[in-house]
C-alpha positions in Angstrom: -38.7 41.5 -37.3 -38.6 41.2 -33.9 -38.1 37.0 -34.5 -35.2 38.2 -36.3 -33.9 40.7 -34.3 -33.5 38.0 -31.2 -32.6 35.5 -33.8 -29.2 37.8 -34.6 -29.0 38.5 -30.9 -29.5 34.9 -29.7 -27.0 33.1 -32.1 -23.7 35.0 -31.5 -24.6 35.0 -27.7 -24.9 31.7 -27.5 -21.6 30.6 -30.1 -20.1 33.2 -27.2 -21.6 31.4 -24.4 -20.6 27.5 -25.5 -16.9 29.2 -26.4 -16.2 30.5 -22.9 -17.5 26.9 -22.0 -15.3 24.9 -23.3 -12.3 27.6 -23.5 -13.1 27.2 -20.0 -13.5 23.5 -19.8 -9.8 23.3 -20.5 -8.6 26.2 -18.3 -9.8 24.1 -15.3 -9.0 21.2 -16.3 -5.0 22.2 -16.7 -4.9 24.4 -13.4 -6.5 21.1 -11.8 -3.1 19.0 -13.2 -0.6 21.3 -11.3 -3.3 21.4 -8.6 -2.4 17.8 -8.7 0.4 18.0 -8.7 1.1 19.2 -5.6 1.7 16.5 -2.2 -1.4 15.1 -0.7 -3.8 16.9 -2.2 -6.8 15.0 -4.2 -10.6 14.2 -4.6 -13.2 12.3 -5.0 -13.4 12.1 -8.7 -17.8 10.6 -8.5 -17.9 13.7 -6.8 -15.0 16.5 -8.2 -16.0 16.1 -12.0 -19.3 17.1 -11.7 -17.2 20.5 -10.0 -14.2 20.4 -12.6 -17.2 19.6 -16.0 -19.8 21.2 -14.8 -20.2 24.4 -12.2 -16.5 25.8 -12.5 -16.5 26.2 -16.6 -20.0 27.4 -15.5 -19.2 30.5 -13.3 -16.7 31.1 -15.3 -18.2 31.9 -18.4 -21.0 33.3 -16.9 -18.8 36.1 -15.3 -16.3 35.9 -19.0 -20.7 37.1 -20.0 -20.9 39.6 -17.5 -17.4 41.5 -18.0 -18.4 41.5 -21.7 -22.4 42.7 -21.7 -21.5 46.6 -23.3 -18.9 44.4 -26.0 -21.2 44.6 -29.1 -22.3 41.3 -30.2 -21.1 40.7 -33.8 -23.3 40.2 -36.3 -24.7 37.0 -38.2 -21.9 35.3 -39.6 -22.2 31.7 -41.8 -19.5 30.3 -39.6 -21.5 30.3 -36.9 -23.1 26.9 -38.1 -19.7 26.2 -37.6 -20.6 24.9 -33.6 -23.3 22.4 -34.9 -20.7 20.7 -37.8 -18.1 20.3 -34.7 -21.2 18.6 -32.5 -22.2 16.2 -34.8 -18.2 15.4 -36.3 -18.1 15.1 -31.7 -20.4 12.1 -31.9 -19.5 10.8 -34.9 -16.3 10.7 -33.8 -17.0 9.1 -30.7 -20.0 6.3 -32.0 -16.9 5.3 -35.0 -13.8 5.1 -32.7 -15.7 3.2 -30.2 -17.5 0.7 -33.7 -13.8 0.8 -35.3 -12.4 -1.3 -31.5 -15.6 -3.7 -31.4 -14.1 -4.7 -35.0 -11.2 -5.2 -33.9 -10.3 -8.7 -33.2 -7.8 -9.5 -29.9 -6.0 -12.0 -31.5 -4.8 -9.4 -34.2 -3.4 -6.8 -32.5 0.0 -5.9 -31.9 2.0 -4.7 -28.6 5.7 -3.2 -29.4 8.0 -3.2 -27.3 10.8 -0.3 -27.5 13.1 0.7 -25.0 11.9 4.3 -24.2 8.5 3.6 -23.8 9.7 1.2 -21.3 11.7 4.8 -19.7 8.9 6.6 -19.6 7.3 6.0 -16.4 3.1 5.8 -15.6 1.6 8.7 -14.1 -1.8 8.3 -14.2 -2.1 12.5 -13.2 -1.7 13.3 -16.8 -4.8 12.3 -17.4 -5.9 15.3 -17.0 -3.9 16.7 -20.3 -5.8 13.6 -21.7 -8.6 14.4 -21.4 -8.4 17.9 -22.9 -8.8 16.7 -26.1 -12.3 15.9 -26.1 -13.4 19.9 -25.3 -10.1 20.8 -27.8 -11.7 19.0 -30.6 -14.7 21.9 -30.8 -12.8 25.1 -29.4 -12.0 25.7 -33.3 -15.7 26.1 -34.1 -16.8 28.0 -31.9 -13.9 31.2 -32.1 -14.4 33.4 -35.1 -11.6 32.2 -38.3 -10.1 33.5 -41.5 -12.6 32.1 -44.3 -11.7 28.6 -45.1 -10.1 27.2 -41.3 -13.8 25.5 -40.2 -13.8 23.9 -44.2 -10.4 22.6 -42.8 -10.6 21.4 -40.2 -13.6 19.8 -40.4 -12.2 18.0 -43.6 -9.2 16.9 -42.0 -10.8 15.9 -39.2 -12.3 13.0 -41.6 -9.5 12.9 -43.6 -7.3 11.8 -40.2 -9.8 9.8 -39.6 -10.6 7.8 -42.5 -6.6 6.6 -42.6 -6.1 5.5 -38.6 -9.7 3.5 -38.8 -8.7 2.0 -41.8 -4.6 1.5 -40.0 -6.5 0.2 -37.6 -8.7 -2.5 -38.7 -5.6 -3.8 -40.9 -2.6 -2.8 -38.2 -4.1 -2.7 -34.8 -1.8 -1.9 -32.1 -2.3 -2.2 -28.7 -0.7 -1.4 -25.5 -0.6 -3.4 -21.6 -2.2 -1.5 -20.0 -2.1 -0.7 -16.0 -4.7 -2.5 -14.5 -6.9 1.2 -12.5 -8.0 -0.6 -8.3 -11.6 -1.3 -9.0 -13.3 1.8 -6.7 -10.3 3.7 -6.6 -10.9 7.3 -5.2 -8.0 9.1 -5.9 -9.6 11.6 -8.5 -6.3 10.6 -11.4 -7.0 6.6 -11.3 -10.5 7.1 -10.7 -10.4 9.1 -14.2 -8.1 6.9 -15.7 -10.1 3.7 -14.9 -13.4 5.8 -16.6 -11.1 6.3 -19.7 -9.9 2.1 -20.4 -13.5 1.3 -19.5 -14.4 3.2 -22.2 -12.0 2.9 -24.7 -10.2 -0.2 -26.1 -7.2 -1.3 -25.3 -5.9 -0.6 -29.0 -6.6 2.0 -31.9 -3.0 3.1 -31.0 -1.4 4.0 -33.9 -1.8 6.7 -35.3 -2.6 8.5 -32.2 -6.3 10.5 -33.3 -5.9 12.2 -29.8 -2.7 13.5 -31.5 -3.7 14.4 -34.8 -6.8 16.1 -33.4 -5.7 17.8 -31.5 -2.6 19.5 -33.0 -5.7 19.5 -36.4 -6.9 22.1 -33.4 -3.9 24.5 -32.6 -3.3 25.2 -35.7 -7.5 26.2 -36.9 -6.6 28.5 -33.2 -3.3 29.3 -34.4 -4.9 31.0 -37.8 -7.5 32.6 -36.2 -5.7 34.4 -33.2 -1.9 34.0 -32.9 -2.3 34.2 -28.5 -5.3 31.4 -28.8 -3.6 29.5 -30.8 -0.3 29.9 -29.3 -2.0 28.4 -26.1 -3.7 25.4 -28.3 -0.5 24.1 -29.6 1.0 24.1 -25.5 -2.7 22.3 -25.2 -2.0 20.3 -28.0 1.4 18.6 -27.0 0.8 18.9 -23.0 -1.8 15.9 -24.9 1.0 14.2 -26.6 2.7 13.5 -23.3 0.0 12.6 -21.9 -0.9 9.7 -23.9 3.2 8.0 -23.5 2.9 9.0 -19.7 -0.6 7.1 -18.8 0.9 4.5 -20.8 -2.1 5.3 -23.3 0.4 4.9 -26.3 3.3 4.4 -27.7 6.2 6.8 -28.7 5.6 6.6 -32.6 1.8 6.3 -31.8 1.9 10.2 -31.3 4.6 10.8 -33.6 2.3 9.2 -36.4 -0.1 11.0 -35.2 1.5 13.9 -35.7 2.7 13.2 -39.1 -0.2 12.3 -40.6 -2.0 15.4 -39.3 0.7 18.0 -40.1 0.8 16.3 -43.8 -3.1 16.4 -44.5 -2.6 20.5 -43.0 -0.3 21.0 -45.9 -2.7 19.0 -48.0 -5.8 21.5 -47.3 -3.5 24.1 -47.5 -2.1 23.5 -51.1 -5.4 22.7 -52.4 -6.7 26.1 -50.8 -3.5 28.0 -52.2 -4.8 26.5 -55.7 -8.0 27.5 -55.7 -7.3 30.8 -55.0 -5.2 31.0 -57.3 -7.6 29.7 -60.2 -10.1 31.8 -58.6 -7.7 34.8 -59.0 -6.5 34.4 -62.3 -10.1 33.0 -63.9 -11.1 36.9 -64.6 -7.3 38.0 -65.7 -7.2 34.8 -68.5 -10.8 36.3 -69.6 -9.9 39.4 -70.3 -6.9 38.6 -71.5 -9.0 35.8 -73.9 -10.8 39.0 -74.5 -7.9 41.2 -76.0 -6.0 38.7 -78.4 -9.9 37.1 -79.6 -12.6 40.9 -79.7 -15.8 40.0 -79.5 
């Protein structure tokens, strides 16, 4: 009894804590982006990253948990298992993305040259919004949602990556990046340099950054309209950041959004058809009995 009670209390509390930590990671970076737009404001990236990814979101998470200490914890729900699925999928995404990048031969990579891309300025400060995609990927799995939302999101992620990886391997598109100074102390340049060190300069079209962040935003919209509005605005900021950091072409963004919306529409239609079939089955069974009484 005691063990069951502890599990029933500890797991919802853990999921709530993880939600607030991931949520405040994103919000903190969004505020950092705005602060860094002020002329003369800068931080040492090697030190500030610990505050932005650790101390600040953890402190805000603890504040929210304390503020909600009297709020009853919900009973265990099947969706609580989603956070484990989200973490596993996040790790799979990161590893598979790097593996696909390693399999692409640089001599096969195509560089696109559109006038609209050349007209977009290079602004490393947008890297902070660019990095929001990683916690954004996980966030919907940590929030309650209508039946089927988490399953559709997980399947949507898988389908996006399968299609994107097929394109990456068959028609690889790359971007000639602006080199970051070695040992740069400017926080934005330091952060973008870290991105360049991990992310190959191809795997561009379609943009998985844009696709998965849009799917995450739509899942949050299904769960909560206010949270979803913020989530979709965050996804839009991520899309803009991919072009201003010169990580993607505009066409990569459009292709990523088109892929995400197509998959989202398809999965919603499949779910609607399955629900209709479940509703019609007993109706048809009753009709059959009326026509052919046993």
